[in-house]
Structures are given as C-alpha cells and as structure tokens.
N, C-alpha and C positions, 0 to 999 in steps of 0.2 A: 181811252185804252180799254181793250176789250180782255177780260180775264175770266177763266173759270173758277167758278166759286162752288165749294162742296160744304156741307153742312153735316157734321158726322154725329148722329143721335143715338140713343141706347136701343131703339127699334129699328130706325131706317137711317140711311146715309143718301142725301139728296145732292144733285149738282145740277148747274146749268152755267152756260156762258152768260157774262153780266157786263153791260156797258157802265163801266165805273164812273162815267161823267154824268149820267142820268138816273142810275140805278136800276135801269130796266134790264129784266131778264131777255135774252135775245134768242132763246128757244124754250119749248117746254121743259120742265124739269123732269129727270130722270131720278127715280127712287129705287134704291135696292135695299132690301131687309138687312140689317146689321147682322154679322154672323154671330153664332153662339156656339163657342165662347168667343168674344171679339177681341182676339189676340192681335198683335202687330202684324204677324204675316196674313191672316185672314183679312183684316181691314184695308191693308195696303193692296191686297188683291182686288177688293171692291173698288178703291180709289182708281186703280188701273184699267179696271172696267169702264169707269164712269168716263174716263179720259180717252178711252178707246171708241166709246159710242159717240162722242163728239168730234171724233179725228182730232184730237187736241194736240197741239205743238208748242203753245205758248205758256205763259205763267199761270200758276194754279194756287188759289188760297182756299185753306181747309180751317173750319171752326171745329174745334176738338173739345170734348166735356172734361176739361182738367185745367190745372194751372200750367201755364207754358212759360218758360224762360229761354229765349234764343234758340226756339224751335224743340226744346227738350221738354217731355212730360215730367211734370213734378207730382201729380197727384190723378188718381182715376176712381172718382166716387161712383160713377154710373157706367164703367167700362172695366174690362179685365185688368186686374192689378199688375200683369206682366208689362204693362205701358211704362211703368213709373222707371224713369231713368233713360227711356228710348228717346233718341232724336228723331221725332217723327218727321220733322222737315226733311231731313237727309234720307229717310226709309222712303218716302213718298217720292221725293225727287228721283231716287234710284229705280223705282218700280214704274213710274210714269215716263221717266226721261225728260221731264219738264222741271224748271224751277219752281219749286213749292215753298209756301210760307205757311206756317201754323199759327193760330190765335185761339185764346180762350173762346169758346162758343157763345157764352153770355156777352163778352166783349164785342164779338163780332155782330150780335144782333143789336148791340148798342150802337156801334158804328153806323149801321144803316140808318137807325132812327135818328141819330143826330145829324147824318149829311143829308137825308132825304125825307125824313118822316116829321114826327111830332116834335123832335128836338132841335130842327133845323133853326139856326140863328138865335137859340136860347143861350143866355149867358148864365154865370153863377154855377153852383153846385146842382148837377142834374143826375138823377137815377133813373136808369132804365132797368126794370124788373121783369123777368118772365115768371110767371106762374104757371106751373106745369106739373111733372112728375117731382121736381123739387123746385127751389127757388133761385133762379139765375139772377145776378146783380151785376151791373156795369156802371161804374162810376165816372163822370165827367166833370171838369172845371173849365169853365170858359170854352167849351168845346174839346178839351184834351182829354185823351183816357188815361185814366189810372188804372193800369192793368191787373188782372187776377185779384178782383177784390170779391172773395167768396163769402158773401155777407148772409147768405143763406145759412150759412152755418153758425151765424151769430146765436148765441144761447138766450132763450127766452123760457121763463120758468123751468129751468133745468134741463130744456131740450134744445135741439137744433131749431131755428125758425122753421125750416122747410118741413120739420116733422110735425110741425102745428099747423101751418098755414098754407102749404102747397095745395094747389088744386086737387091734385091726386088724395090727400088726405082727406079733403071735403067729400070726395066720392066715397072713400073707403068707410069713412065714419059717419056717412049719411047726414053730415051737418046741414042744417038749413042755411040760406043765404046771410041770415042775421047773424048765426053763429060763427059762420066762417069770416063774415065781414069784420067781426069783432077781434078774431085772431090776425086778421091781415092788418088791421089798424093797430093792434099793438105791435106788430113787427115794424109798421111804417112810423109810429110814435118813437121807436127806439132809435130808428135811422134820423128822425128829425132831431133827436136829443144829441146825438153823436155828431151831425154833420150839418146841420141847419141848411138843408136843402133849398133851391128855389122850386124845383119841379119834380114829381114822380112820374114817370111814363110806365103805364102798366101793359105788359104784352102777355103772350100765351093764349092757348085755345079760348081760356075763360074770359078774354076781353071781348069775344063775341057777344057775351051775355052781360055787357057793361051795365045795362040798365037795372038789372037785378041786384048787384051788389054795390055799385058806385054811391047810390043815395045813402047806403048804411055804413059808410066809411066815416070814421070820425078823426080826420087828420087836418090839421091847419095848412100845410103845404098843398099848392096846386096840383091837382092830379088829372092827367088825360091819358087817353087810351093811346096804344102804339097804333102807327098807321101801316108799317111794312108787312105785318102779318107773317104768313108762312115762308115769305121771301126774305125776311130780316137776315137769317143766319147764312144764307147763299150769298147775299149782296155784302154783307159785312166782311165776309171772309175773303170776297174779291177784292174789296177796298183795301184789306189788310195787305195783300199781296201787292196791289198797285203801289202802296205806300213804301214796300220794301223795294220794288222794282225801280219806282222814280220818286225819290223822297220829297221833291217839290209838289208832287201832284196833290196831296192832301194836306198841305200846310194850314194849320189852324183847325184840321179836323181831329187830328189824333197824334198822340206821341207814342211810340212804342219804346 
C-alpha cells in the first residue's frame, strides 16, 4: 500500500509517499519550516501544501509531537499549546480532503524501527529512544506498541530526564561525551529498573556519532543504533495510517 507519511517537528514538517510493504520512500522528501506560532490552522495549511505538492488523493499518516488519543491532541510540549483538545485527524482530513491518521511522533519512529529497522523480529520489551531536542520514547512488547509512553519526562535527580540527558542539553552545556554518556546511562538504568527491557534502540541525530558515546554507556541491556535515521518519522506515520485503513496489514507489528 502507498501512503503519504508526514512528520511534524518543532522546526520542520517533512513528508513523502511511502511503500508501507518495504518502508521505502517513493519520492524525495519535501520539507517546509514549521510555522511560528505553530497553531492548528497554520500547521494544517502546511500539511495541505505537502499533500498538494505530491498531488495526493489517498490516505495520509502524520506523526505529531504530543500525546494522541483517537486523533485528538492531549499534550503539546514542543508545539503551540492551542493544540490541546484539537482533533488533529479531523482537521487534517478536512484541509487535505484525504483520510488522515495521527500518531505520537516517537511512536511513529518506533514503528518504523520495529517493522524495518534495528527492532525487526525482536521479541520481549524493546525501547526505541530518540535523543534530540528532547528524549522521545516508544515502548514495544513482542512487537506491539504501547502508545504515548512519554518517559523522557521521567524524573531523574529532580528534573525531567530530557532536561538532563537530551542531545540538546549536551550541546548547550558543552558536556563532554563522557559526562553526557553518564547522564544517558543514568536514564537507561532507570528504564532497566522499571521495565527489564531486552533491547534499547537509540536514534536521533546523535546516533551518527555512535562511536563517541556508545563505549561510555554503562548499561546491562543490549543497545544498538537506530537504522531508519531521518526517514523513521515519515515511514512510521505512514505505517500507522495503513493500520487504520487496513487493520490486518500490520498484524503483529502494532496495536493502537
């Protein structure tokens, strides 16, 4: 099935058609700067522009930076607060004239890794973590998604984990790789204590510098780098839409 995947980020909104059977992008990605302020009307206009760019008339899947329940936004940590309570799925369906599904952006990236990347075929409890401006977390058990697990806000030493261990914090505080790895390890150790995972998959732009911090992590659980890179959010959003349109298409990959 071919689906338009769109990843809504704090600085950019990216989209491309996706072959949901292979996870491949079928066209070069289109990126448009995220509006400021990123209000529902402004973001919906960008979503419509992306759909028009690809002359799209089929299903659309969008990854959104917030808690999503049945298409409605329940949190907005990195986007305009006016989104809270908005049915984003209905809004985007109206502006694009296409059936549109919404998923938490970290969950979307996680779906891509589980279906086509480093988590393919892995059983047990698996975390897909994105280390960027914040810390995105997606939790899977035997390949099934547990949605909206915002564990980047887990309290570590009195602060949100992402306020101590995100890649953005490393840059702002000019932390050495050793200092930052210690903070990341502390967060991962807490996830180990709470969930006894089988695997951590680490993504985000910092995964390109894997060799600089991976040997410094002190974690018992197996850790591997994410494989889907910048395409993960787009591919995962498309997969979520496919699951909505064809419930049997991703059996064993996700439950929403």
